[in-house]
C-alpha positions in Angstrom: -44.0 6.1 44.2 -46.1 8.8 43.1 -43.4 11.8 43.7 -41.2 9.9 41.1 -44.2 9.2 38.4 -44.9 13.4 39.2 -41.5 14.1 38.4 -41.0 11.7 35.5 -44.1 13.3 33.4 -43.2 16.4 34.4 -39.9 16.4 32.9 -41.2 14.3 29.9 -44.3 17.1 29.0 -41.5 19.9 29.4 -40.5 21.5 26.1 -37.4 23.1 27.9 -34.4 22.1 29.6 -35.2 22.7 33.9 -32.3 23.5 35.9 -32.6 21.1 38.9 -31.2 20.8 42.4 -31.2 18.5 44.8 -31.0 19.2 48.5 -30.0 16.7 51.0 -31.1 16.8 55.2 -30.6 14.5 58.0 -31.9 15.5 61.3 -34.6 17.2 60.4 -38.2 15.9 59.9 -40.4 15.9 56.8 -43.0 17.8 58.5 -40.5 20.8 59.8 -39.4 21.0 55.9 -42.5 21.7 54.7 -43.3 24.3 57.2 -40.2 25.7 56.2 -41.5 25.1 52.3 -45.1 26.2 52.4 -44.3 29.9 52.3 -41.4 30.1 49.6 -43.7 27.7 47.6 -46.1 31.0 47.5 -43.6 33.5 47.1 -41.9 31.4 44.1 -44.5 30.2 41.9 -41.7 29.7 39.2 -40.1 26.3 41.1 -41.4 23.7 41.5 -40.5 21.6 45.2 -40.6 17.6 44.9 -40.3 15.9 48.6 -38.8 12.7 49.2 -38.8 10.8 52.5 -35.9 8.1 52.7 -35.0 7.5 56.0 -33.4 8.8 57.9 -32.6 11.4 55.6 -35.3 13.9 53.8 -34.7 14.9 50.0 -36.2 17.7 48.5 -35.4 18.6 44.6 -35.8 22.3 43.7 -37.1 22.6 39.7 -37.3 26.0 38.0 -37.4 25.9 34.0 -34.8 29.5 34.5 -32.7 30.2 36.9 -31.4 33.4 34.9 -31.9 35.4 38.5 -30.5 33.1 40.7 -34.4 31.6 42.3 -32.8 28.3 42.9 -30.0 30.1 45.2 -32.3 32.6 46.5 -34.4 29.7 48.4 -31.5 27.5 49.0 -30.2 30.8 51.3 -33.5 31.2 53.0 -33.8 27.7 54.0 -30.3 27.5 55.3 -31.3 30.2 57.2 -34.4 28.4 58.5 -33.0 24.7 58.9 -31.1 23.4 61.9 -27.3 23.9 61.6 -25.6 21.6 59.4 -28.7 19.4 59.0 -28.7 20.5 54.8 -25.6 18.4 54.8 -25.3 18.0 51.2 -26.5 19.8 47.9 -25.9 17.1 45.2 -27.0 13.5 44.4 -25.0 11.6 46.8 -26.1 10.6 50.1 -24.6 10.7 53.2 -22.1 7.6 52.6 -21.3 9.1 49.6 -20.3 12.1 50.3 -17.5 11.1 53.6 -16.3 8.2 50.9 -15.3 10.6 48.5 -14.7 13.6 51.0 -12.1 10.5 52.6 -10.8 9.5 49.6 -10.1 12.8 48.2 -7.9 13.9 51.5 -6.1 10.1 51.8 -8.3 9.3 55.2 -8.7 6.0 56.4 -11.8 4.8 59.1 -12.5 1.8 60.9 -15.4 0.8 63.1 -15.9 -0.6 66.7 -20.3 -1.5 67.2 -21.5 -2.8 69.5 -26.2 -1.7 69.1 -25.6 -1.1 65.6 -24.4 -4.6 64.9 -22.2 -4.0 61.8 -24.5 -2.0 60.0 -22.4 1.3 60.0 -19.5 -0.7 58.6 -21.9 -2.6 56.1 -22.8 1.2 54.9 -19.2 2.3 54.5 -18.3 -1.0 52.7 -21.0 -1.2 49.9 -19.9 1.5 48.3 -17.8 0.9 45.1 -14.2 1.3 46.4 -14.6 1.4 50.0 -11.2 -0.5 50.2 -9.4 2.3 49.4 -10.6 4.4 52.7 -12.7 1.7 54.9 -10.1 -0.9 56.6 -12.1 -2.9 58.7 -15.0 -3.3 61.2 -14.5 -5.0 64.9 -18.2 -5.9 65.7 -17.8 -5.8 69.9 -21.6 -7.1 70.5 -20.6 -9.4 73.7 -18.7 -7.9 76.4 -16.1 -10.6 75.9 -15.6 -9.5 72.8 -15.2 -5.4 73.8 -12.2 -7.1 76.2 -10.7 -9.6 74.5 -10.6 -7.9 70.4 -10.9 -4.0 71.7 -8.3 -4.6 74.9 -11.5 -2.1 76.6 -10.6 -1.6 80.1 -12.5 -4.1 82.7 -12.8 -2.0 85.1 -14.5 0.5 82.9 -17.0 -2.2 81.9 -17.6 -2.8 85.5 -17.6 0.5 86.8 -19.5 2.3 84.1 -21.4 -0.3 82.3 -21.1 -1.2 78.5 -23.7 2.1 77.2 -21.7 4.6 78.7 -19.1 7.2 77.7 -16.0 5.9 79.0 -16.6 2.7 76.8 -17.4 4.0 73.4 -14.2 6.3 73.7 -12.2 3.7 74.6 -13.9 1.3 71.4 -13.4 4.4 69.2 -9.6 4.9 70.2 -8.5 1.2 70.1 -10.5 0.1 66.8 -8.3 3.6 65.3 -4.8 2.1 67.2 -5.4 -1.4 66.1 -6.6 -1.0 62.7 -3.9 2.1 62.2 -6.3 4.1 60.7 -7.1 8.0 60.2 -10.3 7.9 62.7 -11.9 5.4 64.9 -15.9 5.3 65.6 -17.3 3.7 68.7 -20.6 3.3 69.2 -22.3 1.3 72.1 -26.1 1.2 73.1 -29.3 -0.3 73.7 -31.3 -1.0 70.7 -34.8 -2.8 72.2 -37.0 -3.5 72.6 -35.8 -4.6 75.9 -32.5 -4.2 78.2 -33.1 -0.5 78.8 -33.9 0.9 82.6 -34.2 4.1 83.8 -30.9 5.4 84.1 -30.3 4.0 80.9 -33.3 3.5 78.8 -34.3 1.7 75.4 -32.9 4.3 73.0 -29.8 5.3 74.8 -26.3 5.5 72.6 -23.0 6.7 72.9 -21.1 7.5 70.1 -17.6 8.6 69.8 -15.2 9.4 66.7 -11.0 9.5 67.5 -8.5 10.8 65.3 -5.7 10.1 67.4 -5.8 13.4 68.9 -8.7 14.6 70.2 -12.1 12.5 70.6 -15.7 13.7 69.9 -18.6 12.0 72.9 -22.2 12.2 72.0 -24.9 10.8 74.4 -28.4 10.5 72.8 -31.6 8.9 73.4 -33.5 8.5 69.7 -36.8 6.8 70.0 -37.2 4.8 67.1 -37.8 0.6 66.7 -34.8 -1.1 66.6 -34.1 -1.2 62.9 -34.7 2.3 62.7 -32.6 2.6 65.3 -29.5 1.3 63.9 -29.6 2.9 61.0 -30.2 6.4 62.4 -27.3 5.9 65.0 -24.9 4.3 62.3 -25.8 7.7 60.2 -25.8 10.1 62.9 -22.5 8.8 63.4 -21.2 9.6 59.8 -22.9 12.8 59.7 -21.1 13.5 63.1 -17.7 12.8 61.0 -18.6 15.1 58.4 -19.6 18.1 60.4 -16.7 18.1 63.0 -13.4 16.0 61.2 -14.4 16.7 57.9 -15.4 20.2 57.0 
């Protein structure tokens, strides 16, 4: 709220038109970004830096009254050099879900999801945007293993041998939902959102995520130490982040 009021008053009191660029980050904490930005704020005193932590992303808005010497572009290149690779995922007002939707529609691609621990949250992100029916075909919420077997046709042997939270099961979820719905991409997610259900080998926060385009398959295993709801939100965004960087770049 404070961030919004400061920007609103600044825009109202300014007599000249400002040049503004909105940088959107995923996988980078607010404090990490502040450490990178602090010396730049001193170096480029004519530019205003506005932060907004909007989980699971961080938004940085740069505002300059005059950009004739491409000051904002110099700052952005400096930031790119210091942040984690690809964590600056977009420059503009669109968030990650909207960026993905635009890229899918522009290329005529479609997507489907098979979700366990995220319980349909990724499908909700994809489906709530206007016009999403052009690229988002559907989802299977396979929370119970019986649904994984009966609807997604996950091999019983894989479930018994590796467990539902495993590379093998997540990959088959992605492959089978992609084939079932005949989409360009299929995403499979299986994990332990908590607060219970973990063990020494697979602690709470473990997630296996797989994405396929029918030709190749990408798998990632991660442990995210968030409370349950934030875990669900972060994993869903992480799936889209991987899709963008590995299949839509």
